[in-house]
Wavefront OBJ file of the C-alpha trace (Angstrom):
o trace
v -352.575 -8.572 26.085
v -350.219 -7.982 29.022
v -351.961 -8.679 32.354
v -351.820 -5.638 34.644
v -352.488 -5.105 38.316
v -355.546 -2.879 38.994
v -353.366 0.000 40.181
v -351.208 -0.156 37.063
v -354.250 -0.356 34.792
v -355.732 2.690 36.491
v -352.494 4.644 36.042
v -352.419 3.848 32.357
v -356.080 4.811 31.906
v -355.666 8.198 33.602
v -355.929 11.359 31.521
v -352.449 12.416 32.605
v -349.642 10.147 33.702
v -346.040 10.379 34.795
v -344.903 7.252 32.995
v -341.687 6.776 31.042
v -340.300 3.934 28.988
v -337.100 2.310 30.215
v -334.986 -0.393 28.739
v -332.133 -2.295 30.293
v -329.459 -3.863 28.152
v -327.102 -6.521 29.558
v -324.192 -7.514 27.330
v -322.651 -10.961 27.359
v -319.491 -9.541 28.960
v -321.502 -8.314 31.963
v -321.732 -4.616 31.057
v -325.199 -3.240 31.899
v -326.663 -0.110 30.274
v -329.950 1.645 31.006
v -331.912 4.153 28.916
v -335.174 6.013 29.380
v -337.532 8.077 27.246
v -337.816 10.591 30.090
v -336.039 13.943 29.762
v -333.922 13.335 32.884
v -331.819 10.425 34.057
v -333.538 7.908 36.342
v -331.902 5.637 38.931
v -333.608 2.249 39.346
v -332.127 -0.527 41.492
v -328.764 1.197 41.440
v -328.528 1.448 37.653
v -328.640 4.870 35.978
v -331.061 4.991 33.041
v -329.785 7.711 30.750
v -332.162 10.223 29.192
v -331.277 9.191 25.678
v -334.239 7.395 24.057
v -333.302 3.868 23.194
v -336.708 3.139 21.675
v -339.813 4.985 20.571
v -343.054 3.847 22.274
v -344.684 3.179 18.906
v -341.802 0.926 17.858
v -342.886 -2.040 19.998
v -345.149 -4.624 18.429
v -346.434 -7.641 20.395
v -348.799 -10.508 19.735
v -349.935 -13.550 21.683
v -348.364 -16.122 19.370
v -345.126 -18.047 19.586
v -343.497 -16.576 16.504
v -339.890 -15.749 17.340
v -340.024 -12.626 15.156
v -343.284 -11.324 16.618
v -341.595 -8.498 18.495
v -339.413 -5.756 17.109
v -337.676 -2.757 18.587
v -336.892 -0.478 15.686
v -336.104 2.775 17.442
v -332.631 4.200 16.883
v -329.938 3.607 19.476
v -328.586 7.108 19.885
v -326.716 7.093 23.184
v -323.023 7.943 23.200
v -322.574 4.853 25.395
v -323.253 2.670 22.357
v -320.257 3.165 20.088
v -320.393 2.223 16.422
v -317.169 0.238 16.659
v -318.537 -1.810 19.573
v -321.670 -2.684 17.616
v -319.677 -3.651 14.543
v -317.256 -5.681 16.669
v -320.128 -7.721 18.137
v -320.064 -6.563 21.758
v -323.876 -6.333 21.674
v -324.545 -9.665 19.968
v -327.081 -11.699 21.988
v -327.330 -8.961 24.615
v -330.379 -9.380 26.876
v -332.985 -6.602 26.821
v -335.859 -5.760 29.162
v -338.377 -3.036 28.265
v -340.700 -1.652 30.943
v -342.679 1.384 32.099
v -341.968 3.252 35.332
v -343.349 6.251 37.174
v -340.611 8.817 36.638
v -341.690 10.705 39.761
v -341.101 7.590 41.931
v -339.538 4.780 39.849
v -339.594 2.335 42.784
v -343.378 2.495 43.156
v -344.457 1.268 39.722
v -342.843 -0.999 37.157
v -344.843 -2.485 34.281
v -342.980 -5.098 32.260
v -343.476 -4.758 28.515
v -341.105 -7.213 26.896
v -337.982 -9.306 27.380
v -335.676 -10.862 24.854
v -332.290 -10.682 23.197
v -330.870 -8.389 20.549
v -330.879 -9.954 17.111
v -329.887 -8.212 13.910
v -328.419 -4.742 14.437
v -328.192 -2.321 11.534
v -327.089 1.262 11.035
v -329.367 3.975 9.702
v -329.336 7.759 9.303
v -330.264 8.329 12.956
v -327.843 5.866 14.526
v -328.733 2.191 14.925
v -331.813 0.012 14.880
v -332.112 -3.414 16.505
v -334.306 -6.473 16.229
v -335.489 -7.855 19.551
v -336.123 -11.576 19.749
v -338.709 -12.796 22.207
v -338.136 -15.458 24.833
v -340.458 -17.688 22.785
v -337.677 -18.020 20.185
v -336.490 -20.932 22.342
v -339.392 -22.954 20.951
v -337.611 -22.963 17.595
v -334.854 -25.151 18.997
v -334.752 -28.857 18.261
v -336.455 -30.963 20.935
v -334.081 -33.908 20.606
v -330.459 -34.190 19.550
v -329.512 -35.657 16.200
v -327.322 -38.740 16.009
v -323.750 -37.873 15.181
v -320.334 -39.592 15.131
v -318.944 -36.465 16.814
v -319.445 -35.582 20.462
v -322.393 -33.261 21.133
v -321.029 -32.026 24.465
v -318.806 -28.991 24.879
v -315.375 -29.547 26.381
v -315.659 -28.976 30.117
v -319.456 -28.764 30.365
v -321.591 -30.827 32.761
v -321.915 -33.680 30.257
v -318.266 -33.774 29.236
v -316.952 -33.373 32.814
v -313.367 -32.704 31.782
v -311.815 -30.310 34.300
v -310.646 -27.242 32.378
v -308.898 -25.623 35.342
v -305.623 -27.386 34.516
v -306.160 -26.801 30.793
v -306.556 -23.019 30.989
v -303.510 -20.765 31.079
v -302.647 -17.073 31.205
v -299.977 -16.307 28.600
v -298.427 -13.194 27.072
v -298.152 -12.509 23.360
v -294.550 -11.893 22.316
v -294.984 -11.437 18.560
v -297.681 -11.042 15.893
v -296.749 -12.527 12.521
v -300.045 -11.605 10.835
v -303.599 -10.743 11.989
v -304.368 -14.372 12.910
v -300.978 -15.844 13.873
v -299.661 -15.140 17.362
v -296.437 -16.205 19.057
v -296.752 -16.800 22.789
v -294.302 -16.742 25.667
v -295.004 -20.414 26.427
v -295.308 -23.499 24.258
v -298.402 -25.671 24.148
v -298.536 -28.623 26.589
v -299.096 -31.167 23.805
v -299.222 -31.103 19.976
v -302.129 -29.005 18.678
v -303.533 -28.757 22.207
v -305.241 -25.408 21.597
v -306.911 -26.349 18.293
v -310.704 -25.874 18.577
v -310.081 -24.011 21.830
v -310.623 -20.384 22.792
v -308.410 -17.360 23.320
v -309.887 -14.698 25.615
v -308.435 -11.220 25.441
v -307.604 -9.840 28.888
v -305.944 -6.548 27.937
v -306.090 -4.005 25.151
v -308.933 -2.893 22.899
v -310.194 -6.479 22.515
v -310.601 -7.036 26.272
v -313.649 -9.224 26.879
v -313.732 -10.758 23.391
v -313.024 -14.400 22.641
v -311.345 -15.752 19.510
v -311.591 -19.302 18.211
v -308.305 -21.131 17.690
v -308.025 -23.375 14.624
v -304.494 -24.690 15.141
v -301.492 -24.482 17.435
v -297.880 -25.531 17.103
v -295.253 -25.023 19.762
v -295.552 -21.423 20.923
v -297.692 -20.358 17.952
v -301.493 -20.270 17.687
v -303.642 -19.537 14.639
v -307.006 -17.817 15.074
v -310.006 -18.500 12.863
v -310.376 -14.792 12.120
v -308.657 -11.566 13.173
v -309.861 -10.005 16.446
v -312.128 -6.939 16.057
v -309.460 -4.390 16.994
v -306.333 -6.160 15.829
v -303.640 -7.743 17.978
v -300.323 -6.547 19.362
v -297.374 -7.937 21.328
v -297.034 -7.717 25.100
v -300.707 -8.376 25.851
v -302.010 -10.981 28.293
v -304.497 -13.542 26.966
v -306.231 -16.561 28.431
v -305.863 -19.805 26.488
v -308.229 -22.734 26.876
v -307.477 -26.095 25.325
v -309.867 -27.444 22.721
v -311.274 -30.740 21.471
v -312.102 -31.809 17.902
v -314.994 -33.925 19.275
v -313.620 -37.167 17.832
v -313.957 -40.343 19.887
v -310.243 -41.128 19.576
v -309.356 -37.713 21.013
v -311.793 -38.141 23.888
v -310.424 -41.604 24.666
v -306.692 -41.093 24.175
v -306.069 -37.487 25.103
v -308.670 -36.848 27.782
v -309.279 -40.429 29.026
v -312.950 -39.540 28.979
v -314.534 -42.136 26.680
v -317.185 -42.945 29.301
v -318.639 -39.455 28.864
v -318.440 -39.325 25.064
v -321.742 -37.950 23.742
v -321.777 -39.296 20.208
v -322.185 -42.478 18.173
v -318.740 -43.073 16.602
v -319.605 -46.522 15.214
v -322.902 -45.671 13.509
v -322.632 -45.912 9.664
v -322.886 -42.691 7.726
v -325.515 -41.649 5.163
v -323.432 -43.155 2.364
v -323.861 -46.753 3.649
v -326.426 -47.747 0.974
v -324.360 -46.268 -1.871
v -321.085 -48.026 -1.061
v -319.754 -50.730 -3.358
v -319.654 -54.272 -1.907
v -316.548 -54.866 0.094
v -315.892 -51.196 0.873
l 1 2 3 4 5 6 7 8 9 10 11 12 13 14 15 16 17 18 19 20 21 22 23 24 25 26 27 28 29 30 31 32 33 34 35 36 37 38 39 40 41 42 43 44 45 46 47 48 49 50 51 52 53 54 55 56 57 58 59 60 61 62 63 64 65 66 67 68 69 70 71 72 73 74 75 76 77 78 79 80 81 82 83 84 85 86 87 88 89 90 91 92 93 94 95 96 97 98 99 100 101 102 103 104 105 106 107 108 109 110 111 112 113 114 115 116 117 118 119 120 121 122 123 124 125 126 127 128 129 130 131 132 133 134 135 136 137 138 139 140 141 142 143 144 145 146 147 148 149 150 151 152 153 154 155 156 157 158 159 160 161 162 163 164 165 166 167 168 169 170 171 172 173 174 175 176 177 178 179 180 181 182 183 184 185 186 187 188 189 190 191 192 193 194 195 196 197 198 199 200 201 202 203 204 205 206 207 208 209 210 211 212 213 214 215 216 217 218 219 220 221 222 223 224 225 226 227 228 229 230 231 232 233 234 235 236 237 238 239 240 241 242 243 244 245 246 247 248 249 250 251 252 253 254 255 256 257 258 259 260 261 262 263 264 265 266 267 268 269 270 271 272 273 274 275 276 277 278 279
């Protein structure tokens, strides 16, 4: 059960109400979208909630457990603001969602929170799209402690790694595209294979806002793990961030950061007991 203030409980128990469902969707790239089940647009905290039903009231299922899949939002996403190509490209992956009730006559006077979570699996159907909504309790599925590993468990540049990425991030233009994953840049890499395991962020063009993983770099050429959602083209600006293969030797020799290495490089592997003597 969702605890309600007396005034809110009374409004819900009334024979007639002026309540409408709203849901706010915040994408990872910062784009915010609002939708309401009311027949007119609503403005709440400066965000316009469009009168295009994002969910049906009967499509929300809640329980008081900690099961990560205990909540689903199965109503179709029918707004023109949600384009099929953006969904397929992954712009809505891990988007944060808040579902709540408001008084459509005076949205600022009443707001009843229903659910919060992130978008999970998104699928197309005859009416548009349907989405799974993962509850905040899905965090309880995460491992409590880290597993021992010869590789570093930190991410390059995070608070545990402490490598300053400001000098290792560059704005570069693409001058040629050899194939969907191989790009030639206007500048060469600062050191051999410096961008391997790094990230390329698209600044211009149809892919603006997306990031691509880099698997290798050589001179002025970089190779992406997979093609960007909307293809690539010359004369576009991208942001390149150096990468790290998480090996201790790389941390020590290239970044001079062995003191912050978050792994166990000298721990024997699982094959220790099966090795022949002397190996």
